[in-house]
C-alpha positions as CSV (number, residue, x, y, z in Angstrom):
1,X,90.8,73.8,97.6
2,X,90.1,76.4,94.9
3,X,86.5,75.1,94.2
4,X,85.8,75.1,98.0
5,X,87.0,78.7,98.1
6,X,84.8,79.6,95.2
7,X,81.8,77.9,96.7
8,X,82.4,79.6,100.1
9,X,82.6,83.0,98.5
10,X,79.5,82.5,96.3
11,X,77.3,81.5,99.1
12,X,74.9,84.1,100.5
13,X,75.1,84.4,104.3
14,X,74.4,87.0,106.9
15,X,78.1,86.9,107.9
16,X,79.1,87.2,104.3
17,X,76.9,90.3,103.9
18,X,78.5,91.9,106.9
19,X,82.0,91.2,105.8
20,X,81.1,92.6,102.3
21,X,80.0,95.8,104.0
22,X,83.4,96.0,105.8
23,X,85.6,95.1,102.8
24,X,83.9,96.3,99.6
25,X,82.2,99.6,100.1
26,X,84.8,101.7,101.9
27,X,85.7,103.9,98.9
28,X,82.2,104.4,97.5
29,X,80.7,104.6,101.0
30,X,82.7,107.6,102.0
31,X,81.8,109.7,98.9
32,X,79.1,111.7,100.7
33,X,81.9,113.3,102.7
34,X,82.9,115.4,99.6
35,X,80.6,115.0,96.6
36,X,77.9,117.6,97.4
37,X,80.5,120.0,98.8
38,X,82.4,119.8,95.5
39,X,79.2,120.3,93.3
40,X,77.9,123.3,95.3
41,X,81.3,125.1,95.7
42,X,82.3,127.1,98.8
43,X,81.3,130.6,97.5
44,X,78.5,129.9,95.0
45,X,75.1,130.8,95.9
46,X,72.9,127.8,96.9
47,X,70.3,127.3,94.1
48,X,67.5,124.8,94.3
49,X,67.9,123.9,90.6
50,X,71.5,123.2,91.1
51,X,70.8,121.1,94.2
52,X,68.1,119.0,92.4
53,X,70.3,118.7,89.3
54,X,73.2,117.5,91.4
55,X,71.1,114.9,93.2
56,X,69.6,113.7,89.9
57,X,73.1,113.3,88.4
58,X,74.2,111.4,91.5
59,X,71.2,109.1,91.6
60,X,71.4,108.2,87.9
61,X,75.2,107.8,88.0
62,X,74.8,105.4,90.9
63,X,72.0,103.6,89.1
64,X,73.5,103.4,85.6
65,X,77.3,103.2,86.4
66,X,77.5,101.4,89.7
67,X,74.3,99.3,89.8
68,X,73.8,98.3,86.2
69,X,77.3,98.3,84.8
70,X,79.3,97.0,87.8
71,X,76.9,95.2,90.2
72,X,74.7,93.6,87.5
73,X,76.8,93.2,84.3
74,X,80.5,93.3,85.2
75,X,80.3,91.1,88.3
76,X,79.1,88.3,86.0
77,X,82.6,88.5,84.3
78,X,84.3,86.6,87.2
79,X,87.4,84.4,86.8
80,X,86.6,81.5,89.1
81,X,85.1,83.9,91.6
82,X,87.8,86.6,91.2
83,X,87.2,90.0,89.8
84,X,89.2,93.1,88.7
85,X,90.6,94.4,85.5
86,X,93.5,91.9,85.4
87,X,91.1,89.0,86.2
88,X,88.9,90.3,83.3
89,X,91.9,90.5,81.0
90,X,92.9,86.9,82.0
91,X,89.5,85.8,80.7
92,X,89.5,87.8,77.4
93,X,93.1,87.0,76.4
94,X,91.8,83.6,75.5
95,X,90.4,85.4,72.4
96,X,94.0,85.6,71.2
97,X,93.4,89.4,70.4
98,X,97.0,90.8,71.2
99,X,96.1,94.5,71.6
100,X,93.7,93.8,74.5
101,X,96.9,94.0,76.7
102,X,96.8,97.8,76.2
103,X,93.5,98.5,78.0
104,X,94.5,96.0,80.7
105,X,97.8,97.8,81.4
106,X,96.3,101.3,81.2
107,X,93.4,100.3,83.4
108,X,95.5,98.5,86.0
109,X,97.9,101.5,86.2
110,X,95.1,103.9,86.6
111,X,93.5,101.9,89.4
112,X,96.8,101.8,91.2
113,X,97.4,105.6,90.8
114,X,93.9,106.1,92.2
115,X,95.0,104.0,95.2
116,X,97.5,106.8,96.1
117,X,94.9,109.5,96.3
118,X,91.9,107.7,97.8
119,X,93.4,107.3,101.4
120,X,94.4,111.0,101.7
121,X,91.1,112.4,100.3
122,X,89.0,110.0,102.5
123,X,90.9,110.6,105.7
124,X,91.4,114.3,105.1
125,X,87.6,114.8,104.4
126,X,86.7,113.1,107.7
127,X,89.4,114.7,109.9
128,X,88.5,118.2,108.6
129,X,85.2,117.9,110.5
130,X,87.3,118.9,113.5
131,X,87.6,122.4,112.0
132,X,83.9,122.8,112.8
133,X,85.1,123.2,116.4
134,X,88.7,124.4,115.9
135,X,88.6,126.4,112.6
136,X,92.4,127.2,112.6
137,X,93.7,123.7,113.5
138,X,96.2,122.3,111.0
139,X,94.9,118.8,110.1
140,X,97.8,117.8,107.9
141,X,99.9,116.2,110.8
142,X,96.7,114.3,112.0
143,X,96.0,113.0,108.5
144,X,99.6,111.9,108.0
145,X,99.7,110.3,111.5
146,X,96.5,108.2,110.7
147,X,98.0,107.2,107.3
148,X,101.3,106.1,108.9
149,X,99.5,104.0,111.5
150,X,97.3,102.5,108.8
151,X,100.2,101.5,106.5
152,X,102.2,100.2,109.5
153,X,99.6,97.7,110.6
154,X,99.4,96.2,107.2
155,X,102.3,93.8,107.9
156,X,100.3,92.1,110.6
157,X,97.4,91.3,108.3
158,X,93.9,92.5,108.5
159,X,92.2,89.4,109.9
160,X,91.6,90.9,113.3
161,X,91.0,94.4,112.0
162,X,88.5,92.9,109.5
163,X,86.3,91.8,112.4
164,X,86.1,95.4,113.5
165,X,85.5,96.7,109.9
166,X,82.1,95.0,109.3
167,X,80.2,96.4,112.4
168,X,81.9,99.8,112.0
169,X,80.7,100.1,108.4
170,X,77.2,98.9,109.3
171,X,77.1,101.8,111.9
172,X,78.4,104.1,109.2
173,X,75.8,103.2,106.5
174,X,73.0,103.3,109.1
175,X,74.2,106.7,110.2
176,X,74.2,107.9,106.6
177,X,70.6,106.7,106.1
178,X,69.3,108.1,109.4
179,X,70.9,111.5,108.9
180,X,69.3,111.7,105.4
181,X,65.8,110.6,106.6
182,X,65.8,113.3,109.3
183,X,66.5,116.1,106.7
184,X,64.3,114.6,103.9
185,X,61.3,114.6,106.4
186,X,61.3,118.4,106.3
187,X,61.5,118.7,102.5
188,X,60.1,115.8,100.4
189,X,60.5,118.0,97.2
190,X,64.1,116.6,96.9
191,X,62.5,113.5,95.4
192,X,61.8,115.5,92.2
193,X,65.5,114.9,91.5
194,X,64.6,111.3,90.6
195,X,63.5,112.9,87.2
196,X,66.5,112.8,84.9
197,X,65.5,116.1,83.4
198,X,67.0,117.9,86.4
199,X,70.4,116.3,85.6
200,X,70.2,117.7,82.0
201,X,69.1,121.1,83.3
202,X,72.0,121.2,85.8
203,X,74.5,121.0,83.0
204,X,73.0,124.1,81.4
205,X,72.7,126.3,84.6
206,X,75.7,125.3,86.8
207,X,78.5,127.9,86.8
208,X,80.9,125.2,85.7
209,X,78.5,123.8,83.1
210,X,79.4,120.4,81.7
211,X,82.5,120.2,83.9
212,X,80.3,119.7,87.0
213,X,80.2,116.0,85.8
214,X,83.8,115.8,87.1
215,X,82.5,116.4,90.7
216,X,79.4,114.1,90.1
217,X,81.8,111.3,89.0
218,X,83.3,111.2,92.6
219,X,80.1,109.4,93.8
220,X,81.0,106.3,91.8
221,X,84.8,106.1,92.0
222,X,84.6,103.1,94.3
223,X,82.8,100.9,91.6
224,X,86.0,99.7,90.1
225,X,87.4,98.7,93.5
226,X,84.1,97.0,94.2
227,X,84.7,94.7,91.2
228,X,88.4,94.1,92.1
229,X,87.5,92.9,95.6
230,X,84.9,90.4,94.4
231,X,87.1,87.4,95.3
232,X,86.9,88.4,99.0
233,X,83.2,88.2,99.3
234,X,81.5,86.8,96.2
235,X,78.9,88.1,93.7
236,X,75.7,87.3,95.6
237,X,76.8,89.0,98.8
238,X,77.8,92.1,96.9
239,X,74.6,92.3,94.9
240,X,72.3,91.9,98.0
241,X,74.3,94.2,100.3
242,X,74.4,96.9,97.5
243,X,70.7,97.3,97.9
244,X,71.2,98.5,101.5
245,X,74.3,100.5,100.6
246,X,72.8,102.3,97.7
247,X,69.6,103.1,99.7
248,X,71.6,104.7,102.5
249,X,73.9,106.6,100.1
250,X,70.9,108.0,98.2
251,X,69.1,108.9,101.4
252,X,72.2,110.8,102.6
253,X,72.8,112.7,99.4
254,X,69.1,113.6,99.3
255,X,69.3,114.6,103.0
256,X,72.2,117.0,102.2
257,X,70.1,118.3,99.3
258,X,67.1,118.9,101.6
259,X,69.3,120.8,104.1
260,X,70.9,123.0,101.5
261,X,67.4,123.9,99.8
262,X,66.3,125.2,103.3
263,X,69.3,127.6,103.0
264,X,68.7,128.7,99.4
265,X,70.4,132.0,98.5
266,X,73.1,131.5,101.1
267,X,76.6,130.1,100.5
268,X,78.5,127.3,102.2
269,X,81.2,129.7,103.3
270,X,78.4,131.8,105.1
271,X,76.9,128.7,106.7
272,X,80.1,127.2,108.1
273,X,83.2,129.1,107.2
274,X,85.9,128.1,104.8
275,X,85.8,124.5,105.9
276,X,82.0,124.1,105.6
277,X,80.8,120.7,104.5
278,X,77.0,120.0,104.1
279,X,77.7,116.4,105.4
280,X,78.6,117.8,108.9
281,X,76.3,120.9,108.7
282,X,73.2,118.8,108.6
283,X,74.0,117.1,111.9
284,X,72.8,118.4,115.2
285,X,75.6,120.2,117.0
286,X,75.6,117.7,119.9
287,X,76.1,114.8,117.4
288,X,78.9,116.4,115.3
289,X,81.8,115.1,117.5
290,X,80.4,111.5,117.2
291,X,79.8,111.9,113.5
292,X,83.4,113.1,113.0
293,X,84.7,110.0,114.9
294,X,82.5,107.6,112.9
295,X,83.4,109.3,109.6
296,X,87.2,109.1,110.4
297,X,86.9,105.4,111.1
298,X,84.9,104.8,107.9
299,X,87.6,106.8,106.0
300,X,90.4,104.6,107.4
301,X,88.4,101.5,106.4
302,X,87.9,103.0,102.9
303,X,91.7,103.4,102.7
304,X,92.3,99.8,103.9
305,X,90.1,98.4,101.2
306,X,92.1,100.2,98.5
307,X,95.5,99.3,100.0
308,X,94.5,95.5,100.1
309,X,93.2,95.9,96.5
310,X,96.6,97.3,95.4
311,X,98.4,94.3,96.9
312,X,96.1,92.0,95.0
313,X,96.5,94.0,91.7
314,X,100.3,93.9,91.9
315,X,100.3,90.1,92.7
316,X,98.1,89.5,89.6
317,X,100.3,91.8,87.5
318,X,103.4,89.8,88.5
319,X,101.7,86.6,87.5
320,X,100.7,88.1,84.1
321,X,104.3,89.3,83.5
322,X,103.3,92.9,83.8
323,X,105.4,93.7,86.9
324,X,108.9,92.9,88.3
325,X,109.0,90.2,91.0
326,X,108.7,91.6,94.5
327,X,108.6,90.0,97.9
328,X,105.1,88.8,98.9
329,X,104.3,87.9,102.5
330,X,101.3,86.0,103.8
331,X,100.6,87.5,107.3
332,X,97.6,85.2,108.1
333,X,96.4,81.8,106.8
334,X,93.3,83.6,105.3
335,X,93.1,82.6,101.6
336,X,93.9,85.5,99.2
337,X,95.2,87.7,101.9
338,X,98.7,89.0,101.2
339,X,101.1,91.8,102.1
340,X,103.7,93.3,99.7
341,X,106.2,95.4,101.7
342,X,107.7,97.4,98.8
343,X,104.2,98.4,97.5
344,X,103.0,99.2,101.0
345,X,105.8,101.7,101.7
346,X,105.7,103.2,98.2
347,X,101.9,103.8,98.6
348,X,102.6,105.5,102.0
349,X,105.3,107.8,100.6
350,X,102.9,108.6,97.7
351,X,100.0,109.3,100.1
352,X,102.1,111.6,102.3
353,X,103.3,113.4,99.2
354,X,99.7,114.0,98.1
355,X,98.8,115.3,101.7
356,X,101.8,117.7,101.7
357,X,101.1,118.9,98.1
358,X,97.4,119.5,98.4
359,X,97.0,120.0,102.2
360,X,93.2,120.0,102.2
361,X,90.6,117.6,100.8
362,X,89.0,120.4,98.7
363,X,92.2,120.7,96.7
364,X,92.5,116.9,96.4
365,X,89.0,116.8,94.7
366,X,90.7,118.5,91.7
367,X,93.1,115.6,91.3
368,X,90.6,112.8,92.1
369,X,88.7,110.9,89.5
370,X,90.7,111.5,86.3
371,X,92.7,108.3,86.7
372,X,89.8,106.1,87.7
373,X,87.6,107.2,84.8
374,X,90.4,105.9,82.5
375,X,90.3,102.6,84.3
376,X,86.5,102.4,83.8
377,X,86.7,103.1,80.1
378,X,89.4,100.3,79.8
379,X,87.1,97.9,81.7
380,X,84.2,98.7,79.3
381,X,86.5,97.9,76.3
382,X,87.5,94.5,77.9
383,X,83.9,93.8,78.9
384,X,82.9,94.2,75.3
385,X,85.2,91.4,74.2
386,X,84.0,89.3,77.2
387,X,80.4,89.6,76.1
388,X,81.4,88.7,72.5
389,X,83.3,85.6,73.9
390,X,80.2,84.6,75.8
391,X,78.2,84.8,72.5
392,X,75.8,87.5,73.8
393,X,73.7,88.9,70.9
394,X,75.2,92.0,69.2
395,X,71.7,93.6,69.6
396,X,72.5,93.6,73.4
397,X,76.2,94.3,73.3
398,X,76.2,97.3,71.0
399,X,73.7,99.5,72.9
400,X,75.2,98.6,76.3
401,X,78.8,99.3,75.3
402,X,77.8,102.4,73.4
403,X,75.9,103.7,76.4
404,X,78.8,103.2,78.8
405,X,81.4,104.5,76.4
406,X,79.3,107.6,76.0
407,X,78.8,108.1,79.8
408,X,82.4,107.4,80.6
409,X,83.9,109.5,77.8
410,X,81.6,112.4,79.0
411,X,83.0,111.9,82.6
412,X,86.6,111.8,81.1
413,X,86.1,115.1,79.2
414,X,84.6,116.7,82.3
415,X,87.5,115.4,84.4
416,X,90.1,116.7,82.0
417,X,89.2,120.2,83.4
418,X,90.9,119.0,86.6
419,X,94.2,118.3,84.8
420,X,95.9,121.7,85.6
421,X,94.4,121.8,89.1
422,X,96.0,118.5,90.3
423,X,94.7,115.8,87.9
424,X,98.2,115.8,86.4
425,X,99.5,114.2,89.6
426,X,97.5,111.0,89.3
427,X,98.0,110.9,85.5
428,X,101.8,111.2,86.0
429,X,101.7,108.4,88.5
430,X,99.6,106.3,86.1
431,X,102.1,107.0,83.3
432,X,105.0,105.8,85.4
433,X,103.1,102.6,86.2
434,X,102.2,102.1,82.5
435,X,105.9,102.6,81.6
436,X,107.0,99.9,84.1
437,X,104.3,97.4,83.0
438,X,105.0,98.0,79.3
439,X,108.8,97.7,79.6
440,X,108.5,94.5,81.7
441,X,106.1,92.9,79.3
442,X,108.0,93.8,76.1
443,X,111.3,92.9,77.5
444,X,110.0,89.4,78.5
445,X,108.5,89.1,75.0
446,X,111.9,90.1,73.4
447,X,113.8,87.8,75.7
448,X,111.5,84.9,74.8
449,X,112.0,85.6,71.0
450,X,115.7,85.3,71.4
451,X,115.8,82.2,73.6
452,X,117.0,79.2,71.6
453,X,115.1,76.0,72.3
454,X,116.5,72.5,71.6
455,X,115.1,69.0,71.6
456,X,115.8,66.9,74.7
457,X,115.9,63.8,72.5
458,X,119.2,64.9,71.0
459,X,120.8,64.9,74.5
460,X,119.3,61.9,76.2
461,X,122.3,59.6,75.4
462,X,125.0,62.1,76.5
463,X,123.1,62.9,79.8
464,X,122.8,59.2,80.6
465,X,126.5,58.7,80.0
466,X,127.5,61.8,81.9
467,X,125.5,60.6,84.9
468,X,127.9,57.5,85.3
469,X,131.1,59.1,84.0
470,X,133.3,58.7,87.1
471,X,136.2,60.7,85.5
472,X,134.1,63.9,86.2
473,X,133.6,64.9,89.9
474,X,130.0,64.7,91.0
475,X,128.3,68.1,91.1
476,X,125.2,67.0,93.0
477,X,123.0,64.0,93.6
478,X,120.0,65.8,92.2
479,X,120.5,68.7,89.8
480,X,117.4,70.9,89.1
481,X,117.0,73.4,86.4
482,X,114.0,75.9,86.1
483,X,112.8,76.1,82.5
484,X,110.4,78.4,80.6
485,X,110.0,75.8,77.8
486,X,106.2,74.9,77.7
487,X,106.9,71.7,75.7
488,X,107.9,68.6,77.6
489,X,110.3,67.4,74.9
490,X,112.2,70.8,74.6
491,X,114.6,72.7,76.8
492,X,116.5,76.0,76.5
493,X,119.9,75.6,74.8
494,X,121.5,77.5,77.7
495,X,120.5,74.6,80.1
496,X,122.3,72.1,78.0
497,X,125.3,74.5,77.7
498,X,125.4,74.8,81.5
499,X,125.3,70.9,82.1
500,X,127.7,69.9,79.3
501,X,130.1,72.8,78.5
502,X,130.2,75.6,81.1
503,X,131.5,73.2,83.6
504,X,130.4,69.6,83.0
505,X,128.0,68.8,85.8
506,X,127.7,65.2,86.7
507,X,124.6,64.3,88.8
508,X,122.8,61.0,89.5
509,X,119.5,62.6,88.4
510,X,118.6,65.6,86.4
511,X,115.3,67.5,86.9
512,X,113.7,70.1,84.7
513,X,111.0,72.2,86.5
514,X,108.5,74.4,84.7
515,X,106.0,76.7,86.4
516,X,102.9,77.5,84.4
517,X,100.8,80.3,85.7
518,X,97.1,79.7,84.9
519,X,94.3,82.2,84.1
520,X,92.4,81.1,87.1
521,X,93.2,82.3,90.6
522,X,93.5,79.2,92.9
523,X,94.9,75.9,91.7
524,X,97.9,73.7,92.7
525,X,98.6,70.9,90.3
526,X,101.7,69.1,89.0
527,X,102.6,66.6,86.4
528,X,105.8,64.4,86.3
529,X,107.2,63.2,83.0
530,X,109.8,60.5,83.0
531,X,112.3,61.2,80.1
532,X,115.1,58.8,81.0
533,X,114.4,56.2,83.7
534,X,116.3,57.0,86.9
535,X,118.2,59.8,85.1
536,X,116.0,62.6,83.8
537,X,112.6,63.8,84.9
538,X,110.5,66.9,84.2
539,X,108.0,68.4,86.7
540,X,105.3,70.9,85.4
541,X,103.6,73.0,88.1
542,X,100.2,74.5,87.2
543,X,99.5,77.3,89.6
544,X,96.7,79.8,89.9
545,X,97.7,83.4,89.4
546,X,97.0,84.1,93.1
547,X,98.9,81.1,94.5
548,X,102.3,81.7,96.1
549,X,105.3,80.4,94.0
550,X,107.1,78.3,96.7
551,X,109.0,75.8,94.5
552,X,111.2,74.6,97.3
553,X,108.3,73.3,99.3
554,X,106.3,72.2,96.3
555,X,109.2,70.2,94.8
556,X,109.8,68.5,98.2
557,X,106.1,67.5,98.1
558,X,106.5,66.0,94.6
559,X,109.6,64.0,95.6
560,X,107.8,62.7,98.7
561,X,104.8,61.6,96.6
562,X,107.1,59.9,94.0
563,X,109.1,58.1,96.7
564,X,105.8,56.8,98.3
565,X,104.6,55.5,94.9
566,X,108.0,53.8,94.3
567,X,108.6,55.9,91.1
568,X,112.0,57.2,92.2
569,X,114.8,56.4,94.7
570,X,116.2,59.6,96.2
571,X,118.7,57.8,98.5
572,X,122.3,59.1,98.0
573,X,124.3,57.1,95.5
574,X,127.5,57.4,97.5
575,X,128.1,53.9,98.9
576,X,128.5,54.9,102.6
577,X,125.5,57.2,102.6
578,X,123.4,54.7,100.6
579,X,124.1,52.0,103.1
580,X,122.7,54.2,105.8
581,X,119.6,55.4,103.8
582,X,120.8,59.0,103.7
583,X,118.8,61.2,101.2
584,X,120.9,62.7,98.4
585,X,121.5,66.4,98.1
586,X,119.4,68.6,95.8
587,X,121.0,71.6,93.9
588,X,119.0,74.2,91.9
589,X,120.8,76.0,89.0
590,X,119.3,79.3,87.9
591,X,120.4,81.3,85.0
592,X,120.6,85.1,85.2
593,X,120.8,86.9,81.9
594,X,122.8,90.1,81.1
595,X,122.7,92.1,77.9
596,X,125.7,91.1,75.8
597,X,127.9,93.7,74.2
598,X,127.6,91.7,71.0
599,X,124.0,92.7,70.7
600,X,123.0,95.1,67.8
601,X,119.9,96.7,69.1
602,X,117.4,99.2,67.6
603,X,116.9,102.5,69.5
604,X,113.6,101.2,70.9
605,X,115.0,97.8,71.9
606,X,117.9,99.6,73.7
607,X,115.5,101.7,75.8
608,X,113.3,98.7,76.6
609,X,116.1,96.3,77.5
610,X,118.2,98.8,79.5
611,X,115.1,99.8,81.5
612,X,114.3,96.1,82.0
613,X,117.7,95.3,83.4
614,X,117.6,98.4,85.6
615,X,114.2,97.2,87.0
616,X,115.5,93.7,87.3
617,X,118.3,95.0,89.7
618,X,115.7,96.6,91.9
619,X,113.3,93.6,91.8
620,X,113.4,90.3,93.7
621,X,116.1,87.8,92.7
622,X,115.1,84.6,90.8
623,X,115.9,82.4,93.8
624,X,113.7,84.4,96.2
625,X,111.0,84.8,93.5
626,X,110.8,81.0,93.2
627,X,110.9,80.6,96.9
628,X,114.2,78.6,96.9
629,X,116.6,78.1,99.8
630,X,119.7,80.1,98.8
631,X,122.0,77.5,100.4
632,X,121.1,75.0,97.6
633,X,121.0,77.4,94.7
634,X,123.7,78.2,92.1
635,X,123.1,81.3,89.9
636,X,124.9,81.3,86.6
637,X,125.4,84.4,84.4
638,X,124.4,84.0,80.7
639,X,124.9,86.7,78.0
640,X,121.7,87.6,76.1
641,X,122.6,88.4,72.5
642,X,120.1,90.3,70.4
643,X,120.6,90.7,66.6
644,X,124.1,89.3,66.7
645,X,125.9,90.2,63.4
646,X,125.7,87.2,61.1
647,X,129.2,87.8,59.7
648,X,132.1,89.5,61.5
649,X,134.9,90.0,59.1
650,X,138.5,89.9,60.3
651,X,141.7,90.1,58.2
652,X,144.8,88.2,59.1
653,X,148.1,89.8,58.7
654,X,151.4,88.1,58.5
């Protein structure tokens, strides 16, 4: 199934190219709505040198950053057809370099933080076109209304909406290209901007100097999302469709430049008032209402792409032990499509907060870009280790990585100027997300360190005897324990304590079930190990990191398969039920840890573990996380003792 999915996505088809337009390019495709406006500024005099410099910066950023780094190099780093910073981390963690988890967590958090500001800035930029006709209209309620509608429909899945996305984005990009060509026809001099000298010259003459790069960077913010969504469309479809997308984007930017050069010496404020936007100004007045409608639809689609990307990112983070377990729904049978209610509503609250805080897209530009440039730097660091892993020559790796670190660190420094003007918002969100991911990962690591493992061999005899000990009431026909032990011959001590001591649990058969999350996205495999004939079995599930963990259904499938092969008899051992071929009952036992008062923790461990248990209370329960039926689950509490004192002296008095 996984290989079929990979083959389907990697094939180049007209339908695939169209779907790619609808899913991948929403974020980067709506950049012309605000990039040139941000570079020129509302009250600065329009200067031909600034226009040509801005266009040169945009062209070379799209060429070096989006085309060369992402479309050509980074898309090659796919994990069985899947992309994104967590998929890249899943590849490079095979190098066993521990600290690579740092760029993965920072990058993933920054991309999620960016997902909170992209929908508001895209929708607000489009809707503000209405101010061309109604200058005093308050667009905030309209923007919030569109965002609420957008987040509400997520629960129904985007299968039907997706069919509408592709032709809509084709219309959008065609409109971008045509609008640009019309303006360029009257001023071919804008093509001088292809000379990178003008980009260098801009940094010297622009009123904001080097920091103008912070505005230029907005033209490539969707590149990281483009890589994250590779699994939906495939590398070939992205690479071919990017030729069309980049052409229309460049034509539109250059068209805006040609229009502005015609009005050299003027200001945007003078040309169109305080809401002036060169994107709308270069349209004929009769076409502006149509342009606003198309732009608003494109902005909604841009937001959709990032919302879907956020769901995918959180799903991958959960599988990599970076995020607490949350409920995942699969609204359609479309592979890879999922819906995470908690993330959906948190994103909506974040987006509404951004709109209410900044009110206008012009103010949001100040906050936009700072988080995503951090993500790009982290991707470059991971990409370096991927190229080393692939044994690419150092003569190729060093100049490529040095070039991109230089470009992205320049963008970062330029974007730091935005920090006091709103950049702090996305960085604060990113820091909260980094904190959650770090706490969850470290706590899992600490917990694993203090989990005592024992050999099953030492308990085989007592388990076999317990199974037929009629003096102990039968607890269940089939008793199933989830285990984190990766070795088939080992089990956690707490499992044996639960079976033999907590309350002796007699069962006809004992099952140990282990779920192994793989570094690849789509795979469903299992292995059965017979430890004691007719008494003790172990089942190992190997699941891709994008596969739903539905142990209840999967375990039933394993039992059905074993019964058909004559490996096991699951008929009830009770005489009356056995006579009538009634299947025995199945009972899952899960252990829930709590921090013991006997623990002697360091200050750092105390913060990590207390934060972890707080997050655990807010997250999905173990039974729901494993997709188990609550009617057949018993949850037992186990104390987790960290650094227990070796000797506790007591004095007896008489």
